[in-house]
C-alpha positions in Angstrom: -10.0 10.3 -19.9 -10.9 13.0 -22.4 -9.6 16.5 -21.7 -7.5 15.1 -18.8 -4.7 17.5 -17.6 -1.3 16.7 -19.1 1.8 17.6 -17.0 5.0 18.6 -18.6 8.0 16.3 -18.5 10.8 16.8 -16.0 13.2 17.2 -18.9 12.8 17.9 -22.6 11.6 14.8 -24.5 12.0 13.0 -26.8 15.7 12.2 -26.3 18.1 11.7 -29.2 17.8 8.0 -30.2 21.5 7.4 -29.6 21.4 9.1 -26.2 18.3 7.2 -25.3 19.8 3.8 -26.2 22.9 4.5 -24.2 21.2 5.8 -21.1 18.8 2.9 -21.0 21.6 0.4 -21.2 23.4 2.1 -18.3 20.1 2.4 -16.3 19.4 -1.3 -16.7 22.8 -2.2 -15.4 22.5 0.3 -12.5 19.2 -1.3 -11.6 20.6 -4.9 -11.7 23.7 -3.8 -9.6 21.7 -2.0 -7.0 18.9 -4.5 -6.3 16.1 -2.7 -8.3 15.0 -6.2 -9.3 12.4 -8.9 -9.2 12.3 -12.5 -10.1 10.6 -13.4 -13.4 7.2 -14.9 -13.2 7.5 -16.4 -16.7 11.0 -17.8 -16.3 11.3 -18.2 -12.6 14.7 -19.2 -11.3 15.9 -18.5 -7.8 19.4 -18.0 -9.2 18.4 -15.1 -11.5 16.9 -11.7 -11.3 15.5 -9.1 -13.8 15.3 -5.4 -13.3 12.0 -4.1 -12.2 10.0 -2.0 -14.7 10.9 1.7 -14.3 10.0 5.1 -15.7 13.1 6.7 -17.2 12.4 10.2 -15.9 10.6 11.2 -12.8 6.9 12.3 -12.9 6.0 15.9 -11.9 4.1 16.2 -8.6 2.9 19.4 -6.9 5.1 20.1 -3.9 2.2 21.3 -1.7 0.1 18.2 -2.3 3.1 15.9 -1.6 3.7 17.7 1.6 0.0 17.5 2.5 0.1 13.7 2.1 3.3 13.4 4.1 2.1 15.6 6.9 -1.2 13.7 7.1 0.4 10.3 7.6 0.8 10.3 11.4 -2.9 11.3 11.7 -3.8 8.4 9.4 -1.6 6.1 11.5 -3.5 7.1 14.6 -6.8 6.7 12.9 -6.2 3.2 11.7 -4.7 2.3 15.1 -7.9 3.4 16.9 -10.1 1.7 14.4 -8.2 -1.6 14.9 -8.8 -1.4 18.6 -12.6 -0.6 18.4 -14.1 -4.1 18.7 -17.7 -2.9 18.4 -17.0 -0.9 15.2 -15.2 -3.8 13.6 -18.0 -6.2 14.5 -20.7 -3.9 13.2 -18.9 -2.9 10.1 -17.9 -6.4 9.0 -21.0 -8.2 10.1 -22.4 -8.4 6.6 -19.0 -9.0 4.9 -18.2 -12.1 6.9 -21.5 -13.6 5.7 -20.4 -13.4 2.0 -16.6 -13.4 2.0 -15.0 -16.6 3.3 -11.5 -15.1 3.6 -12.6 -12.2 5.7 -14.8 -14.6 7.8 -11.8 -16.8 8.5 -9.7 -13.7 9.6 -12.6 -12.6 11.8 -12.9 -16.1 13.4 -9.3 -15.8 14.5 -10.1 -12.3 15.9 -13.0 -13.5 17.9 -11.1 -16.4 19.2 -8.2 -14.4 20.6 -10.7 -11.8 22.0 -12.5 -14.6 23.8 -9.3 -16.1 25.2 -7.8 -12.8 26.1 -5.2 -11.0 23.9 -1.7 -12.1 24.9 0.2 -9.2 23.4 -1.5 -5.9 23.7 1.1 -4.1 21.6 0.7 -3.9 17.8 3.2 -2.7 15.2 1.6 -1.0 12.2 3.7 -0.6 9.1 1.1 1.1 6.9 1.0 2.7 3.5 -1.6 5.3 2.4 -2.1 5.3 -1.3 -3.4 8.5 -3.0 -3.8 9.9 -6.5 -4.2 13.5 -7.7 -7.8 14.2 -8.8 -8.4 16.4 -11.9 -12.0 16.2 -12.8 -14.4 16.0 -9.9 -15.4 18.7 -7.5 -14.0 18.3 -4.0 -16.3 16.3 -1.8 -15.1 18.3 1.2 -14.2 21.8 -0.1 -11.1 23.0 1.6 -9.1 26.3 2.0 -6.8 25.1 -0.8 -9.8 25.2 -3.2 -10.5 28.8 -2.3 -6.8 29.6 -2.9 -6.9 27.9 -6.3 -10.0 29.9 -7.2 -8.6 33.2 -6.0 -5.5 32.7 -8.2 -7.7 31.8 -11.1 -6.1 28.4 -11.4 -7.9 25.3 -12.6 -8.6 22.9 -9.7 -6.1 20.3 -10.8 -4.3 20.2 -7.4 -7.3 21.0 -5.1 -7.4 17.7 -3.4 -5.2 14.6 -3.1 -7.7 11.7 -3.2 -7.4 8.6 -1.0 -7.2 5.3 -2.9 -6.8 3.0 0.1 -4.8 2.4 3.3 -2.8 -0.8 3.4 -2.1 -2.5 6.8 -0.5 -5.8 5.7 2.5 -6.4 3.5 2.8 -2.8 2.5 5.6 -3.2 0.0 8.2 -1.1 -1.7 10.0 0.1 1.4 13.2 -0.7 -0.6 12.0 -0.1 -4.1 10.6 3.3 -3.3 14.0 4.8 -2.3 15.7 2.7 -5.0 13.5 4.5 -7.6 14.9 7.8 -6.5 18.4 6.3 -6.9 18.0 5.1 -10.4 16.2 8.3 -11.6 18.9 10.4 -9.9 21.5 8.5 -11.8 19.6 8.9 -15.1 19.2 12.7 -14.6 22.9 13.0 -13.9 23.8 11.0 -17.0 21.6 13.2 -19.1 23.2 16.3 -17.8 20.5 17.4 -15.4 22.3 17.1 -12.1 20.7 20.4 -11.1 17.2 18.8 -11.1 18.0 16.0 -8.7 17.2 18.4 -5.8 13.6 18.2 -6.8 13.4 14.5 -5.9 12.5 14.4 -2.2 14.7 12.3 0.1 13.2 8.9 0.8 14.2 6.9 3.8 11.4 4.4 3.7 13.6 1.3 4.1 15.4 2.5 7.2 12.2 4.0 8.7 10.3 0.7 8.4 13.2 -1.4 9.7 13.8 1.0 12.6 10.2 0.5 13.7 10.6 -3.3 13.6 13.7 -3.1 15.7 11.9 -0.7 18.1 9.2 -3.3 18.6 12.0 -5.9 19.1 13.6 -3.7 21.7 10.3 -3.2 23.6 10.1 -7.0 24.0 13.6 -7.0 25.3 14.7 -10.6 24.5 18.1 -10.1 22.9 18.1 -13.8 21.8 14.8 -13.5 19.9 14.4 -13.0 16.2 12.2 -11.0 13.9 10.1 -13.4 11.8 9.2 -12.5 8.3 6.2 -14.5 7.0 6.7 -15.0 3.3 5.0 -16.6 0.3 5.9 -20.0 -0.9 7.4 -18.4 -4.0 8.7 -14.8 -3.6 8.9 -12.8 -6.8 9.4 -9.4 -5.2 12.5 -10.8 -3.5 14.7 -7.6 -3.4 12.1 -5.5 -1.7 11.9 -8.1 1.0 15.5 -9.1 1.4 16.7 -5.5 1.6 14.6 -5.1 4.8 16.5 -8.1 6.2 19.9 -6.7 5.0 19.1 -3.3 6.4 18.5 -4.7 9.8 21.6 -6.9 9.7 23.8 -3.9 8.7 22.4 -1.4 11.2 21.5 -3.8 14.0 23.9 -6.7 13.6 22.7 -8.1 17.0 19.1 -8.6 15.7 18.4 -11.9 13.9 15.9 -12.1 11.1 14.4 -15.4 9.9 12.0 -16.1 7.0 9.3 -18.7 7.1 6.1 -19.5 5.3 2.9 -20.1 7.2 3.3 -23.8 6.3 6.8 -23.7 7.9 5.3 -22.2 11.0 2.7 -25.0 11.2 5.4 -27.7 10.8 8.0 -26.3 13.2 6.2 -23.7 15.3 5.1 -24.1 18.9 4.0 -21.8 21.8 6.3 -21.8 24.8 5.2 -21.9 28.4 4.8 -18.1 28.4 3.2 -18.1 25.0 6.4 -17.1 23.3 6.4 -18.0 19.6 9.1 -20.6 18.8 9.7 -21.4 15.2 12.3 -24.0 14.2 13.7 -23.7 17.7 14.1 -19.9 17.6 12.0 -17.5 19.8 10.4 -14.9 17.6 9.4 -11.7 19.4 8.2 -9.7 16.3 6.3 -11.1 13.3 6.3 -9.2 10.0 3.7 -10.4 7.5 4.8 -10.2 3.9 2.2 -12.9 3.1 -1.1 -13.9 4.5 -3.2 -11.2 2.8 -4.9 -13.3 0.2 -6.6 -16.8 0.1 -3.9 -18.3 -2.0 -1.5 -18.0 0.9 -3.6 -20.5 2.9 -3.5 -23.9 1.2 -5.3 -25.8 3.9 -6.4 -25.5 7.5 -2.7 -25.8 8.5 -1.9 -22.3 7.4 -5.0 -20.9 9.3 -3.8 -22.8 12.4 -0.4 -21.1 12.0 -2.1 -17.7 11.8 -4.1 -18.4 15.0 -1.0 -19.6 16.8 0.9 -16.5 15.9 -2.0 -14.4 17.2 -2.1 -16.3 20.4 1.6 -15.7 21.0 3.3 -12.9 23.0 5.1 -11.7 19.8 4.3 -8.2 18.5 2.5 -8.7 15.2 2.8 -6.6 12.1 -0.1 -6.6 11.5 -2.1 -8.0 14.4 -5.3 -9.6 13.3 -7.3 -6.5 14.3 -5.0 -4.3 12.3 -5.5 -6.6 9.3 -9.2 -6.3 9.6 -9.0 -2.5 10.0 -7.4 -2.4 6.5 -10.3 -4.1 4.7 -12.2 -2.1 2.0 -15.4 -2.3 4.0 -13.9 -0.6 7.0 -12.5 2.2 4.8 -15.9 2.6 3.2 -17.5 2.9 6.7 -15.0 5.5 7.7 -16.1 7.8 4.9 -19.6 8.0 6.3 -20.7 11.3 7.7 -19.6 11.8 11.3 -17.7 8.5 11.7 -14.3 10.1 12.0 -15.3 11.8 15.2 -15.5 8.4 16.8 -11.7 8.1 16.4 -10.2 11.6 16.1 -11.0 14.4 18.5 -9.2 17.3 16.9 -11.5 19.1 14.5 -8.7 20.3 12.3 -7.4 16.8 11.9 -10.8 15.5 11.0 -11.2 18.1 8.4 -7.8 17.3 6.9 -8.6 13.6 6.6 -12.1 14.3 5.1 -10.4 16.5 2.5 -8.7 13.5 0.9 -11.6 11.0 1.1 -13.3 10.2 -2.2 -16.8 8.8 -2.4 -17.2 5.3 -1.0 -20.5 3.4 -1.1 -21.9 0.2 0.3 -23.6 -2.4 -1.9 -25.3 -4.0 1.0 -29.1 -3.9 0.5 -29.7 -2.8 4.1 -27.3 0.2 3.5 -29.0 1.5 0.3 -27.2 -0.9 -2.0 -30.0 -0.9 -4.6 -29.7 2.9 -5.0 -26.0 2.6 -5.3 -26.4 0.0 -8.1 -28.7 2.3 -10.0 -26.3 5.2 -9.6 -23.3 3.2 -10.8 -25.2 1.7 -13.8 -26.0 5.2 -15.0 -22.3 6.1 -15.2 -20.1 3.0 -14.8 -17.0 4.8 -16.0 -17.1 7.0 -13.0 -16.7 4.1 -10.4 -14.6 1.2 -9.3 -15.8 -1.9 -7.5 -13.4 -3.2 -4.9 -13.5 -6.6 -3.0 -11.9 -7.4 0.3 -8.6 -8.3 -1.3 -5.0 -7.0 -1.3 -2.3 -7.5 -3.9 -3.8 -6.0 -7.0 -5.7 -7.4 -9.9 -9.0 -7.8 -8.1 -10.9 -4.6 -8.9 -13.7 -4.1 -11.5 -13.6 -1.0 -13.6 -15.9 1.0 -15.9 -17.5 -1.0 -18.7 -17.0 -4.3 -16.8 -19.1 -3.1 -13.9 -22.6 -3.5 -15.4 -22.1 -7.2 -16.3 -20.6 -7.8 -12.8 -23.5 -6.1 -11.0 -26.2 -7.7 -13.1 -24.9 -11.2 -12.7 -24.1 -11.0 -9.0 -26.6 -12.0 -6.4 -27.4 -9.5 -3.6 -25.2 -11.6 -1.3 -22.3 -11.7 -3.7 -22.3 -8.0 -4.4 -22.1 -7.4 -0.6 -18.5 -8.6 -0.7 -17.6 -5.4 -2.7 -17.7 -1.7 -2.1 -17.9 1.0 -4.8 -15.5 3.9 -5.0 -15.6 7.1 -7.1 -13.1 6.7 -9.8 -10.1 9.1 -9.6 -8.9 10.8 -12.7 -5.3 11.8 -12.2 -3.2 14.0 -14.4 -1.2 12.4 -17.3 2.5 12.6 -17.4 4.7 11.4 -20.4 8.0 9.5 -20.4 9.6 6.3 -21.4 8.6 3.1 -19.6 11.5 0.6 -19.5 10.5 -3.1 -19.1 12.6 -6.2 -19.0 12.4 -8.2 -22.3 10.9 -5.4 -24.3 12.0 -5.3 -27.9 13.1 -2.2 -29.9 13.4 1.3 -28.8 10.8 2.5 -26.3 8.4 5.3 -27.2 7.0 8.1 -25.1 3.7 6.9 -23.4 0.9 8.5 -21.4 1.2 7.7 -17.7 -0.6 8.1 -14.4 0.8 7.8 -10.9 -0.1 6.7 -7.4 1.7 8.0 -4.4 2.1 5.9 -1.3 3.2 7.3 2.0 4.6 5.0 4.6 3.9 5.2 8.3 5.0 3.3 11.4 3.1 3.1 14.7 3.4 1.0 17.9 0.9 1.0 20.7 -1.8 -0.6 22.8 -5.5 0.3 22.9 -4.7 2.8 25.6 -1.4 4.3 24.5 0.5 5.0 21.4 4.3 4.7 22.0 5.7 5.4 18.5 4.1 7.2 15.6 6.1 8.4 12.5 5.9 9.0 8.8 8.9 7.2 7.3 9.0 7.5 3.5 7.1 7.2 0.2 6.9 5.4 -3.1 5.5 6.3 -6.5 4.0 3.7 -8.8 3.2 4.7 -12.4 1.2 2.8 -15.1 0.0 3.4 -18.6 -2.9 5.8 -18.5 -5.2 3.2 -20.1 -4.3 0.5 -17.6 -6.7 -0.2 -14.7 -4.4 -2.1 -12.4 -1.0 -0.6 -11.6 0.9 -3.1 -9.5 4.6 -3.4 -10.4 4.8 -6.9 -9.1 1.7 -7.8 -11.1 3.3 -6.5 -14.2 1.3 -3.4 -15.1 3.1 -0.7 -13.2 6.6 0.7 -13.1 8.8 2.3 -10.4 8.9 6.1 -10.4 9.7 9.1 -8.2 7.9 12.4 -7.6 9.6 15.4 -9.1 8.3 18.3 -7.0 7.4 21.6 -8.4 5.6 24.7 -7.0 
């Protein structure tokens, strides 16, 4: 990342050692007392929590680019909704992937089964998150008016384009921890005598926005005795982020019941009623919200796959439905970046242009789609690319110097389970990263950030009933780290500090 742009800090750093020590102690307690927490993976205990890693001061983010990402979200909601309901596109796009990726093949088998039987519930609920990073090095793939403005003002092109990392359609987390990040950093700024700067942290109502959409789906079904079912992992580490969704619904909608079950629980206690209503442990569930089911480890046997199929066969509104899940695969996103494809789903030329502006280069490794040429291109400059499999949850990508070995040892079939993406080189910010269990005083470190914008959409193939942008989150990691998941242990909670 030589010559990468370095942003100034939100406040003057470093802090006086005594001030630093005191504010960190207060911030840790604030986090613990406000649910900015996770369970420890190394010392797991359901009776204890530790604070989630956080950045002490918020990271600078250009206001215009933040607003661009926010304003684009409802268009991306519509795009992913239409992709999910285009059977021919999903079949053609994933035809090769399901030959080499067993997990995606199993999902697709469920999709084909419910299509053949006839989809019981035409409505889907999408709680999606579009993840982007600021690009600093590469020329815009789709030059935009903003680039011309940057050039006319003789600026560098640091903020020319927000670049898309991915769109998440299942278990899009941090609806609680995103707003909580703003809370803890607002507290820290106030403690450090910078109350005047808090206004630059944008309001963040992600938790209420996501929960309102779930309840809206529940209202559409209209069964006041039914519950919203959260599908959860066998062991939940990111417990606060999940539970606060439940608590938010209980507080604002006390008449709506929420239950939490694993896919194994659904197999053991779930049945379909006479009208295909989903009944789990004797409770009718009219909305199903998946916080698990996005990786192979969540399916221990055929039992869990049977549960997923039963849920899809039911009359419950799914978040995501199986076709929404497939629409979020990396292969589909790579296909959307192909020339002219967006016109299949969006009719407004201005909207198409706005979406194209944030796309980075995405390439197929399928031999039939020029995969050999892509391999040659990547091997000439592996540091400029990332290999991504059809997986969610972090820790699965292959970066830089690790790519040549991966490509040269994979068969043509194995590499078809991956796509290649241009690597994004974001600006560097500097602050203190506060981690549980860390020894000694923290030092200022170089950081890079990823902005996620949340959206909520409800509709059928023919009609969209509900479409909103509902909030955001910012994850920050060390500039030398490849993976940045907070739950995975590499990233930290953060908030955008907007500037003009």
